[in-house]
DRENZA-369629 format. One record per residue (C-alpha): residue number from 1; z, y negated, x; residue in three letters. Coordinates in Angstrom, 2 decimals. Layout:
! DRENZA-369629
+-----+---------+---------+---------+-----+
!   n !      zz !      yy !      xx ! res !
+-----+---------+---------+---------+-----+
! NUM !       Z !       Y !       X ! Ala !
...
+-----+---------+---------+---------+-----+
! end
This chain:
! DRENZA-369629
+-----+---------+---------+---------+-----+
!   n !      zz !      yy !      xx ! res !
+-----+---------+---------+---------+-----+
!   1 !  200.92 !   -4.51 !   80.16 ! Unk !
!   2 !  198.17 !   -6.42 !   81.98 ! Unk !
!   3 !  200.45 !   -9.43 !   82.41 ! Unk !
!   4 !  203.20 !   -7.23 !   83.91 ! Unk !
!   5 !  200.77 !   -5.50 !   86.28 ! Unk !
!   6 !  199.85 !   -8.80 !   87.94 ! Unk !
!   7 !  203.35 !  -10.30 !   87.92 ! Unk !
!   8 !  203.87 !   -9.36 !   91.59 ! Unk !
!   9 !  200.54 !  -10.98 !   92.45 ! Unk !
!  10 !  201.63 !  -14.17 !   90.73 ! Unk !
!  11 !  205.01 !  -14.17 !   92.52 ! Unk !
!  12 !  203.38 !  -13.59 !   95.92 ! Unk !
!  13 !  201.01 !  -16.53 !   95.35 ! Unk !
!  14 !  203.93 !  -18.72 !   94.24 ! Unk !
!  15 !  205.71 !  -17.96 !   97.52 ! Unk !
!  16 !  202.42 !  -18.61 !   99.33 ! Unk !
!  17 !  202.40 !  -22.17 !   98.02 ! Unk !
!  18 !  206.07 !  -22.58 !   98.92 ! Unk !
!  19 !  205.10 !  -21.51 !  102.45 ! Unk !
!  20 !  202.34 !  -24.13 !  102.51 ! Unk !
!  21 !  204.84 !  -26.80 !  101.42 ! Unk !
!  22 !  207.22 !  -25.79 !  104.23 ! Unk !
!  23 !  204.39 !  -25.98 !  106.75 ! Unk !
!  24 !  203.34 !  -29.45 !  105.61 ! Unk !
!  25 !  206.79 !  -31.02 !  105.21 ! Unk !
!  26 !  209.21 !  -29.47 !  107.72 ! Unk !
!  27 !  207.92 !  -30.78 !  111.05 ! Unk !
!  28 !  207.59 !  -34.43 !  109.90 ! Unk !
!  29 !  211.33 !  -34.36 !  109.16 ! Unk !
!  30 !  211.87 !  -33.72 !  112.89 ! Unk !
!  31 !  209.79 !  -36.58 !  114.29 ! Unk !
!  32 !  212.79 !  -38.70 !  115.32 ! Unk !
!  33 !  214.51 !  -35.58 !  116.70 ! Unk !
!  34 !  211.45 !  -34.82 !  118.86 ! Unk !
!  35 !  211.33 !  -38.45 !  119.96 ! Unk !
!  36 !  214.96 !  -38.38 !  121.11 ! Unk !
!  37 !  215.12 !  -34.85 !  122.51 ! Unk !
!  38 !  211.75 !  -34.65 !  124.27 ! Unk !
!  39 !  210.80 !  -38.31 !  124.73 ! Unk !
!  40 !  207.58 !  -37.84 !  122.73 ! Unk !
!  41 !  206.00 !  -41.19 !  121.90 ! Unk !
!  42 !  205.21 !  -42.31 !  118.36 ! Unk !
!  43 !  201.51 !  -42.26 !  119.28 ! Unk !
!  44 !  201.76 !  -38.57 !  120.19 ! Unk !
!  45 !  203.87 !  -37.79 !  117.14 ! Unk !
!  46 !  201.11 !  -39.27 !  114.97 ! Unk !
!  47 !  198.77 !  -36.59 !  116.36 ! Unk !
!  48 !  200.89 !  -33.79 !  114.86 ! Unk !
!  49 !  199.92 !  -34.33 !  111.17 ! Unk !
!  50 !  196.37 !  -35.13 !  112.31 ! Unk !
!  51 !  196.15 !  -31.76 !  114.12 ! Unk !
!  52 !  197.64 !  -30.03 !  111.08 ! Unk !
!  53 !  195.10 !  -31.41 !  108.62 ! Unk !
!  54 !  192.12 !  -31.09 !  110.98 ! Unk !
!  55 !  193.00 !  -27.43 !  111.53 ! Unk !
!  56 !  193.24 !  -26.95 !  107.77 ! Unk !
!  57 !  189.84 !  -28.58 !  107.30 ! Unk !
!  58 !  188.29 !  -26.26 !  109.90 ! Unk !
!  59 !  189.88 !  -23.21 !  108.24 ! Unk !
!  60 !  188.67 !  -24.37 !  104.81 ! Unk !
!  61 !  185.09 !  -24.42 !  106.06 ! Unk !
!  62 !  185.17 !  -21.26 !  108.20 ! Unk !
!  63 !  186.92 !  -19.17 !  105.55 ! Unk !
!  64 !  183.82 !  -19.40 !  103.34 ! Unk !
!  65 !  182.05 !  -17.33 !  105.99 ! Unk !
!  66 !  184.63 !  -14.67 !  106.94 ! Unk !
!  67 !  186.96 !  -14.06 !  103.96 ! Unk !
!  68 !  184.45 !  -11.99 !  102.00 ! Unk !
!  69 !  183.70 !   -9.94 !  105.12 ! Unk !
!  70 !  187.27 !   -8.91 !  105.90 ! Unk !
!  71 !  188.60 !   -9.03 !  102.33 ! Unk !
!  72 !  191.13 !  -11.11 !  100.43 ! Unk !
!  73 !  194.11 !   -8.86 !  101.14 ! Unk !
!  74 !  193.69 !   -8.88 !  104.91 ! Unk !
!  75 !  192.97 !  -12.61 !  104.90 ! Unk !
!  76 !  196.08 !  -13.55 !  102.89 ! Unk !
!  77 !  198.25 !  -11.27 !  105.06 ! Unk !
!  78 !  196.87 !  -13.06 !  108.14 ! Unk !
!  79 !  197.77 !  -16.35 !  106.43 ! Unk !
!  80 !  201.40 !  -15.30 !  105.93 ! Unk !
!  81 !  201.65 !  -13.90 !  109.47 ! Unk !
!  82 !  200.23 !  -17.08 !  111.02 ! Unk !
!  83 !  202.58 !  -19.28 !  108.98 ! Unk !
!  84 !  205.62 !  -17.24 !  109.96 ! Unk !
!  85 !  204.59 !  -16.96 !  113.61 ! Unk !
!  86 !  203.99 !  -20.71 !  113.93 ! Unk !
!  87 !  207.41 !  -21.56 !  112.49 ! Unk !
!  88 !  209.14 !  -18.95 !  114.66 ! Unk !
!  89 !  207.41 !  -20.15 !  117.84 ! Unk !
!  90 !  208.37 !  -23.73 !  117.02 ! Unk !
!  91 !  211.99 !  -22.72 !  117.68 ! Unk !
!  92 !  211.40 !  -21.82 !  121.35 ! Unk !
!  93 !  207.89 !  -22.61 !  122.62 ! Unk !
!  94 !  208.37 !  -26.41 !  123.13 ! Unk !
!  95 !  211.32 !  -25.69 !  125.45 ! Unk !
!  96 !  209.21 !  -23.29 !  127.52 ! Unk !
!  97 !  206.27 !  -25.67 !  127.99 ! Unk !
!  98 !  206.09 !  -28.23 !  130.83 ! Unk !
!  99 !  205.08 !  -30.70 !  128.11 ! Unk !
! 100 !  207.07 !  -29.93 !  124.94 ! Unk !
! 101 !  204.57 !  -31.91 !  122.87 ! Unk !
! 102 !  201.81 !  -29.41 !  123.68 ! Unk !
! 103 !  204.06 !  -26.55 !  122.58 ! Unk !
! 104 !  204.80 !  -28.29 !  119.28 ! Unk !
! 105 !  201.11 !  -29.04 !  118.75 ! Unk !
! 106 !  200.16 !  -25.40 !  119.38 ! Unk !
! 107 !  202.76 !  -24.12 !  116.88 ! Unk !
! 108 !  201.63 !  -26.65 !  114.27 ! Unk !
! 109 !  198.01 !  -25.53 !  114.64 ! Unk !
! 110 !  199.03 !  -21.87 !  114.29 ! Unk !
! 111 !  200.86 !  -22.37 !  111.02 ! Unk !
! 112 !  198.14 !  -24.78 !  109.87 ! Unk !
! 113 !  195.74 !  -21.82 !  110.06 ! Unk !
! 114 !  198.04 !  -19.98 !  107.67 ! Unk !
! 115 !  198.41 !  -23.01 !  105.43 ! Unk !
! 116 !  194.64 !  -23.51 !  105.25 ! Unk !
! 117 !  194.05 !  -19.88 !  104.31 ! Unk !
! 118 !  196.77 !  -20.01 !  101.65 ! Unk !
! 119 !  195.08 !  -23.04 !  100.12 ! Unk !
! 120 !  191.71 !  -21.29 !  100.03 ! Unk !
! 121 !  192.91 !  -17.85 !   98.90 ! Unk !
! 122 !  195.80 !  -18.16 !   96.45 ! Unk !
! 123 !  193.85 !  -20.09 !   93.81 ! Unk !
! 124 !  190.95 !  -17.60 !   93.55 ! Unk !
! 125 !  193.40 !  -14.67 !   93.69 ! Unk !
! 126 !  195.13 !  -16.09 !   90.60 ! Unk !
! 127 !  191.80 !  -17.03 !   89.00 ! Unk !
! 128 !  190.60 !  -13.43 !   89.36 ! Unk !
! 129 !  193.66 !  -12.02 !   87.56 ! Unk !
! 130 !  193.09 !  -11.39 !   83.82 ! Unk !
! 131 !  195.57 !  -13.98 !   82.58 ! Unk !
! 132 !  194.91 !  -15.48 !   79.15 ! Unk !
! 133 !  195.63 !  -19.14 !   79.95 ! Unk !
! 134 !  193.75 !  -19.58 !   83.24 ! Unk !
! 135 !  194.11 !  -23.37 !   83.52 ! Unk !
! 136 !  197.82 !  -23.23 !   82.67 ! Unk !
! 137 !  198.44 !  -20.41 !   85.14 ! Unk !
! 138 !  196.62 !  -22.37 !   87.85 ! Unk !
! 139 !  198.70 !  -25.46 !   87.11 ! Unk !
! 140 !  201.93 !  -23.45 !   87.26 ! Unk !
! 141 !  200.84 !  -21.94 !   90.59 ! Unk !
! 142 !  200.29 !  -25.36 !   92.14 ! Unk !
! 143 !  203.67 !  -26.56 !   90.86 ! Unk !
! 144 !  205.25 !  -24.31 !   93.49 ! Unk !
! 145 !  203.85 !  -26.53 !   96.22 ! Unk !
! 146 !  205.78 !  -29.39 !   94.61 ! Unk !
! 147 !  209.00 !  -27.38 !   94.31 ! Unk !
! 148 !  208.50 !  -26.10 !   97.86 ! Unk !
! 149 !  208.19 !  -29.68 !   99.13 ! Unk !
! 150 !  211.33 !  -30.76 !   97.24 ! Unk !
! 151 !  213.21 !  -27.69 !   98.47 ! Unk !
! 152 !  212.11 !  -28.22 !  102.08 ! Unk !
! 153 !  213.29 !  -31.84 !  102.07 ! Unk !
! 154 !  216.60 !  -31.22 !  100.26 ! Unk !
! 155 !  217.59 !  -27.99 !  102.05 ! Unk !
! 156 !  216.65 !  -29.40 !  105.46 ! Unk !
! 157 !  218.56 !  -32.63 !  104.76 ! Unk !
! 158 !  221.63 !  -30.62 !  103.69 ! Unk !
! 159 !  221.35 !  -28.30 !  106.71 ! Unk !
! 160 !  221.16 !  -31.24 !  109.12 ! Unk !
! 161 !  224.11 !  -32.94 !  107.41 ! Unk !
! 162 !  226.26 !  -29.80 !  107.72 ! Unk !
! 163 !  225.21 !  -28.44 !  111.11 ! Unk !
! 164 !  223.47 !  -31.35 !  112.87 ! Unk !
! 165 !  219.84 !  -31.96 !  113.72 ! Unk !
! 166 !  220.32 !  -30.33 !  117.16 ! Unk !
! 167 !  220.31 !  -26.93 !  115.37 ! Unk !
! 168 !  216.84 !  -27.47 !  113.90 ! Unk !
! 169 !  215.56 !  -24.39 !  115.78 ! Unk !
! 170 !  217.75 !  -22.14 !  113.61 ! Unk !
! 171 !  216.33 !  -23.73 !  110.47 ! Unk !
! 172 !  212.77 !  -23.19 !  111.72 ! Unk !
! 173 !  213.55 !  -19.46 !  112.05 ! Unk !
! 174 !  215.09 !  -19.38 !  108.57 ! Unk !
! 175 !  212.02 !  -21.02 !  107.02 ! Unk !
! 176 !  209.83 !  -18.43 !  108.79 ! Unk !
! 177 !  211.54 !  -15.63 !  106.83 ! Unk !
! 178 !  209.73 !  -16.61 !  103.60 ! Unk !
! 179 !  206.11 !  -16.04 !  104.78 ! Unk !
! 180 !  207.06 !  -13.01 !  106.89 ! Unk !
! 181 !  208.72 !  -11.30 !  103.91 ! Unk !
! 182 !  205.79 !  -12.28 !  101.70 ! Unk !
! 183 !  203.49 !  -10.15 !  103.88 ! Unk !
! 184 !  204.88 !   -7.07 !  102.12 ! Unk !
! 185 !  204.28 !   -8.63 !   98.70 ! Unk !
! 186 !  200.61 !   -9.30 !   99.41 ! Unk !
! 187 !  200.20 !   -5.89 !  101.05 ! Unk !
! 188 !  201.29 !   -4.07 !   97.87 ! Unk !
! 189 !  200.39 !   -6.30 !   94.89 ! Unk !
! 190 !  197.10 !   -5.83 !   92.94 ! Unk !
! 191 !  194.31 !   -8.19 !   94.07 ! Unk !
! 192 !  191.01 !   -8.42 !   92.22 ! Unk !
! 193 !  187.75 !   -9.88 !   93.62 ! Unk !
! 194 !  186.87 !  -13.32 !   92.26 ! Unk !
! 195 !  183.24 !  -12.10 !   91.82 ! Unk !
! 196 !  181.60 !   -8.73 !   92.37 ! Unk !
! 197 !  180.51 !   -7.98 !   95.92 ! Unk !
! 198 !  177.19 !   -9.64 !   96.70 ! Unk !
! 199 !  177.27 !  -11.79 !   93.54 ! Unk !
! 200 !  179.03 !  -14.83 !   95.00 ! Unk !
! 201 !  177.04 !  -17.93 !   95.86 ! Unk !
! 202 !  176.52 !  -18.92 !   99.48 ! Unk !
! 203 !  177.27 !  -22.34 !  100.93 ! Unk !
! 204 !  173.55 !  -23.09 !  100.99 ! Unk !
! 205 !  173.14 !  -22.14 !   97.32 ! Unk !
! 206 !  176.09 !  -24.31 !   96.33 ! Unk !
! 207 !  174.73 !  -27.30 !   98.20 ! Unk !
! 208 !  171.43 !  -26.97 !   96.33 ! Unk !
! 209 !  173.28 !  -27.05 !   93.00 ! Unk !
! 210 !  173.58 !  -30.63 !   91.72 ! Unk !
! 211 !  176.77 !  -30.13 !   89.70 ! Unk !
! 212 !  178.56 !  -28.77 !   92.79 ! Unk !
! 213 !  178.45 !  -32.23 !   94.36 ! Unk !
! 214 !  180.13 !  -33.69 !   91.30 ! Unk !
! 215 !  182.84 !  -31.02 !   91.57 ! Unk !
! 216 !  183.26 !  -31.94 !   95.24 ! Unk !
! 217 !  183.65 !  -35.65 !   94.41 ! Unk !
! 218 !  186.20 !  -34.63 !   91.79 ! Unk !
! 219 !  188.24 !  -32.71 !   94.38 ! Unk !
! 220 !  188.04 !  -35.50 !   96.96 ! Unk !
! 221 !  189.28 !  -37.97 !   94.31 ! Unk !
! 222 !  192.09 !  -35.61 !   93.28 ! Unk !
! 223 !  193.25 !  -35.14 !   96.88 ! Unk !
! 224 !  193.09 !  -38.87 !   97.62 ! Unk !
! 225 !  194.85 !  -39.89 !   94.37 ! Unk !
! 226 !  197.72 !  -37.54 !   95.17 ! Unk !
! 227 !  198.11 !  -38.07 !   98.92 ! Unk !
! 228 !  197.64 !  -41.86 !   98.99 ! Unk !
! 229 !  200.87 !  -42.37 !   97.08 ! Unk !
! 230 !  202.72 !  -39.29 !   98.37 ! Unk !
! 231 !  202.19 !  -40.04 !  102.07 ! Unk !
! 232 !  203.19 !  -43.70 !  101.74 ! Unk !
! 233 !  205.97 !  -43.28 !   99.16 ! Unk !
! 234 !  208.84 !  -43.32 !  101.67 ! Unk !
! 235 !  207.55 !  -46.31 !  103.66 ! Unk !
! 236 !  206.64 !  -48.11 !  100.44 ! Unk !
! 237 !  210.12 !  -47.62 !   98.99 ! Unk !
! 238 !  211.86 !  -48.72 !  102.18 ! Unk !
! 239 !  209.74 !  -51.70 !  103.25 ! Unk !
! 240 !  208.29 !  -53.11 !  100.03 ! Unk !
! 241 !  211.15 !  -52.30 !   97.68 ! Unk !
! 242 !  214.02 !  -52.94 !  100.07 ! Unk !
! 243 !  215.95 !  -49.67 !   99.53 ! Unk !
! 244 !  217.64 !  -47.64 !  102.29 ! Unk !
! 245 !  215.87 !  -44.89 !  104.27 ! Unk !
! 246 !  217.84 !  -42.12 !  102.51 ! Unk !
! 247 !  217.24 !  -43.61 !   99.07 ! Unk !
! 248 !  213.60 !  -44.19 !   99.96 ! Unk !
! 249 !  213.09 !  -40.53 !  100.92 ! Unk !
! 250 !  214.91 !  -39.16 !   97.87 ! Unk !
! 251 !  213.44 !  -41.54 !   95.30 ! Unk !
! 252 !  210.03 !  -41.90 !   96.98 ! Unk !
! 253 !  208.42 !  -38.66 !   98.22 ! Unk !
! 254 !  211.09 !  -36.43 !   96.66 ! Unk !
! 255 !  210.89 !  -38.15 !   93.28 ! Unk !
! 256 !  207.10 !  -38.06 !   93.45 ! Unk !
! 257 !  207.13 !  -34.30 !   94.15 ! Unk !
! 258 !  209.64 !  -33.59 !   91.36 ! Unk !
! 259 !  207.55 !  -35.38 !   88.74 ! Unk !
! 260 !  204.36 !  -33.77 !   90.02 ! Unk !
! 261 !  206.01 !  -30.37 !   89.70 ! Unk !
! 262 !  207.27 !  -31.14 !   86.19 ! Unk !
! 263 !  203.76 !  -32.13 !   85.14 ! Unk !
! 264 !  202.32 !  -28.87 !   86.45 ! Unk !
! 265 !  205.03 !  -26.75 !   84.84 ! Unk !
! 266 !  204.55 !  -28.53 !   81.50 ! Unk !
! 267 !  200.80 !  -27.94 !   81.53 ! Unk !
! 268 !  201.34 !  -24.36 !   82.67 ! Unk !
! 269 !  203.54 !  -23.67 !   79.64 ! Unk !
! 270 !  202.11 !  -25.89 !   76.92 ! Unk !
! 271 !  198.64 !  -26.91 !   78.09 ! Unk !
! 272 !  196.79 !  -23.97 !   76.55 ! Unk !
! 273 !  196.17 !  -25.93 !   73.34 ! Unk !
! 274 !  195.14 !  -29.11 !   75.19 ! Unk !
! 275 !  191.59 !  -29.92 !   76.24 ! Unk !
! 276 !  191.62 !  -29.85 !   80.05 ! Unk !
! 277 !  188.95 !  -32.53 !   80.47 ! Unk !
! 278 !  190.72 !  -34.85 !   78.03 ! Unk !
! 279 !  194.05 !  -34.26 !   79.75 ! Unk !
! 280 !  192.46 !  -35.00 !   83.13 ! Unk !
! 281 !  190.97 !  -38.28 !   81.85 ! Unk !
! 282 !  194.34 !  -39.32 !   80.40 ! Unk !
! 283 !  196.00 !  -38.40 !   83.71 ! Unk !
! 284 !  193.47 !  -40.47 !   85.63 ! Unk !
! 285 !  194.19 !  -43.52 !   83.44 ! Unk !
! 286 !  197.96 !  -43.01 !   83.84 ! Unk !
! 287 !  197.47 !  -42.68 !   87.61 ! Unk !
! 288 !  195.56 !  -45.98 !   87.67 ! Unk !
! 289 !  198.35 !  -47.69 !   85.71 ! Unk !
! 290 !  201.02 !  -46.25 !   88.03 ! Unk !
! 291 !  199.18 !  -47.58 !   91.10 ! Unk !
! 292 !  198.97 !  -51.02 !   89.47 ! Unk !
! 293 !  202.66 !  -50.91 !   88.55 ! Unk !
! 294 !  203.61 !  -50.05 !   92.14 ! Unk !
! 295 !  201.23 !  -52.62 !   93.65 ! Unk !
! 296 !  202.44 !  -55.51 !   91.46 ! Unk !
! 297 !  206.11 !  -54.53 !   91.13 ! Unk !
! 298 !  208.49 !  -57.49 !   91.22 ! Unk !
! 299 !  211.66 !  -55.37 !   91.29 ! Unk !
! 300 !  212.42 !  -52.14 !   93.21 ! Unk !
! 301 !  212.96 !  -50.14 !   90.03 ! Unk !
! 302 !  209.41 !  -50.97 !   88.85 ! Unk !
! 303 !  207.90 !  -49.72 !   92.09 ! Unk !
! 304 !  209.92 !  -46.51 !   91.99 ! Unk !
! 305 !  208.93 !  -45.90 !   88.36 ! Unk !
! 306 !  205.29 !  -46.41 !   89.38 ! Unk !
! 307 !  205.70 !  -43.92 !   92.22 ! Unk !
! 308 !  207.26 !  -41.26 !   89.99 ! Unk !
! 309 !  204.72 !  -41.84 !   87.19 ! Unk !
! 310 !  202.01 !  -41.36 !   89.79 ! Unk !
! 311 !  203.54 !  -38.00 !   90.70 ! Unk !
! 312 !  203.44 !  -36.94 !   87.04 ! Unk !
! 313 !  199.86 !  -38.19 !   86.58 ! Unk !
! 314 !  198.38 !  -36.41 !   89.63 ! Unk !
! 315 !  200.07 !  -33.09 !   88.81 ! Unk !
! 316 !  197.08 !  -31.68 !   86.93 ! Unk !
! 317 !  194.39 !  -33.21 !   89.15 ! Unk !
! 318 !  194.11 !  -30.64 !   91.96 ! Unk !
! 319 !  194.59 !  -27.43 !   89.89 ! Unk !
! 320 !  192.63 !  -28.92 !   87.00 ! Unk !
! 321 !  189.70 !  -29.75 !   89.27 ! Unk !
! 322 !  189.70 !  -26.15 !   90.54 ! Unk !
! 323 !  189.72 !  -24.79 !   86.97 ! Unk !
! 324 !  186.92 !  -27.08 !   85.81 ! Unk !
! 325 !  184.81 !  -26.23 !   88.87 ! Unk !
! 326 !  185.42 !  -22.49 !   88.58 ! Unk !
! 327 !  184.46 !  -22.53 !   84.90 ! Unk !
! 328 !  181.35 !  -24.60 !   85.65 ! Unk !
! 329 !  180.22 !  -22.32 !   88.49 ! Unk !
! 330 !  181.64 !  -18.87 !   87.66 ! Unk !
! 331 !  179.66 !  -17.20 !   90.48 ! Unk !
! 332 !  180.77 !  -19.75 !   93.06 ! Unk !
! 333 !  183.14 !  -17.22 !   94.61 ! Unk !
! 334 !  184.96 !  -17.72 !   97.88 ! Unk !
! 335 !  182.49 !  -20.35 !   99.13 ! Unk !
! 336 !  183.21 !  -22.57 !   96.12 ! Unk !
! 337 !  186.99 !  -22.42 !   96.52 ! Unk !
! 338 !  186.74 !  -22.94 !  100.28 ! Unk !
! 339 !  184.54 !  -26.03 !   99.96 ! Unk !
! 340 !  186.69 !  -27.42 !   97.14 ! Unk !
! 341 !  189.77 !  -26.99 !   99.36 ! Unk !
! 342 !  187.82 !  -28.78 !  102.10 ! Unk !
! 343 !  187.07 !  -31.63 !   99.69 ! Unk !
! 344 !  190.68 !  -31.87 !   98.57 ! Unk !
! 345 !  191.94 !  -31.97 !  102.17 ! Unk !
! 346 !  189.30 !  -34.56 !  103.05 ! Unk !
! 347 !  190.52 !  -36.76 !  100.22 ! Unk !
! 348 !  194.11 !  -36.20 !  101.33 ! Unk !
! 349 !  193.16 !  -37.46 !  104.80 ! Unk !
! 350 !  190.91 !  -40.38 !  103.76 ! Unk !
! 351 !  193.15 !  -41.74 !  100.98 ! Unk !
! 352 !  196.30 !  -42.44 !  103.03 ! Unk !
! 353 !  194.15 !  -43.72 !  105.91 ! Unk !
! 354 !  192.55 !  -46.30 !  103.59 ! Unk !
! 355 !  195.97 !  -47.40 !  102.29 ! Unk !
! 356 !  197.23 !  -47.79 !  105.87 ! Unk !
! 357 !  194.15 !  -49.69 !  107.03 ! Unk !
! 358 !  194.20 !  -52.13 !  104.11 ! Unk !
! 359 !  197.96 !  -52.61 !  104.55 ! Unk !
! 360 !  197.38 !  -53.56 !  108.20 ! Unk !
! 361 !  194.51 !  -55.96 !  107.43 ! Unk !
! 362 !  196.58 !  -57.62 !  104.69 ! Unk !
! 363 !  199.48 !  -58.43 !  107.01 ! Unk !
! 364 !  201.31 !  -55.06 !  106.94 ! Unk !
! 365 !  201.60 !  -55.23 !  103.16 ! Unk !
! 366 !  201.91 !  -51.69 !  101.83 ! Unk !
! 367 !  201.64 !  -53.00 !   98.28 ! Unk !
! 368 !  198.16 !  -54.35 !   99.13 ! Unk !
! 369 !  197.27 !  -50.93 !  100.55 ! Unk !
! 370 !  198.53 !  -49.21 !   97.38 ! Unk !
! 371 !  196.30 !  -51.57 !   95.38 ! Unk !
! 372 !  193.28 !  -50.34 !   97.34 ! Unk !
! 373 !  194.09 !  -46.80 !   96.21 ! Unk !
! 374 !  193.20 !  -47.53 !   92.57 ! Unk !
! 375 !  189.59 !  -46.57 !   93.28 ! Unk !
! 376 !  190.52 !  -42.89 !   93.61 ! Unk !
! 377 !  191.84 !  -42.35 !   90.05 ! Unk !
! 378 !  188.95 !  -44.48 !   88.78 ! Unk !
! 379 !  186.47 !  -42.21 !   90.58 ! Unk !
! 380 !  188.24 !  -39.09 !   89.29 ! Unk !
! 381 !  188.26 !  -40.31 !   85.69 ! Unk !
! 382 !  184.56 !  -41.21 !   85.89 ! Unk !
! 383 !  183.71 !  -37.79 !   87.39 ! Unk !
! 384 !  185.56 !  -35.88 !   84.65 ! Unk !
! 385 !  183.95 !  -38.04 !   81.96 ! Unk !
! 386 !  180.45 !  -37.32 !   83.35 ! Unk !
! 387 !  181.21 !  -33.57 !   83.46 ! Unk !
! 388 !  182.59 !  -33.70 !   79.91 ! Unk !
! 389 !  179.46 !  -35.50 !   78.64 ! Unk !
! 390 !  177.26 !  -33.04 !   80.54 ! Unk !
! 391 !  179.05 !  -30.05 !   79.02 ! Unk !
! 392 !  178.96 !  -31.62 !   75.54 ! Unk !
! 393 !  175.23 !  -32.32 !   75.91 ! Unk !
! 394 !  174.49 !  -28.73 !   76.93 ! Unk !
! 395 !  176.00 !  -27.50 !   73.65 ! Unk !
! 396 !  173.73 !  -29.66 !   71.51 ! Unk !
+-----+---------+---------+---------+-----+
! end
């Protein structure tokens, strides 16, 4: 009965992560369209994902201060409304602005607000529900970001093939339907507080807690391990492995997302009997091996296998880090989840930047950049091992 009561909550959070995937992946598919239709330079186009992630980082930090004041339900409804509004405005605002780029940037920042709130809120909403297998449920929740990313890429590609890229405005409106309809789901589903009112830790209290900093390093490593390969998968497949752009997109980022989703679904269904820390350490080692396989691949198939294995290995990292942190600091509350989301986004920004910088220094060699990314799974594995030893020592 308890499981059935919170089924609508679970479904609403699943669609929330699908919304976040749409927000993160739809606009980049239109970069060449914006370049041709509006004459927006590549330098300006590069500012679009930067604005998206910087807005998310700001929301991650600020949400720790205002979510508890206005409540989880109002906050998550605002998240869905902002996501839907940003996607809807994207269909007409650039054409109304003297500089279309500014209109696009404004829309991206609006739905980035929604995306940031979804990232902060959906995990603690699920964590607060009385599900038996918390870590597995969290992993299954985060799999919907993967499936949302795959769906966004495949459906958009099919839409453009059938109707042409010039009708992208219609698709933007269609994608907006998902978060706008999900407003009703969050308005009516049961939502429990992650901690009792007044019991949650403040940002200052968290920062004075030594283990919190280890949890933050864990999240930064998880975000960097995932994004370093995901963000460079398409370019890596096309330039280093010599496959076509279409094959590179489908086998690179799409293949990565599919295997990441499969990993999360598997752990969600069968991970209850597995030790989360042990599974995370094994995943970190597999991630390291997949980076090495991609970096030293002699044939395209080896590099693609490395990319897909990396997707499978990082699947548990983000949700697993949240579960470990929540269990280690059960009174962390909203502030904990907000700062962990901030750490994950920071890693997702720093990791790909490091890969790109090293690639440039090493003569535009993306494989050299991928090699530099091995430090992130190493750092994650070391962090989990320290936490595991710390927990084991406290039981003695």
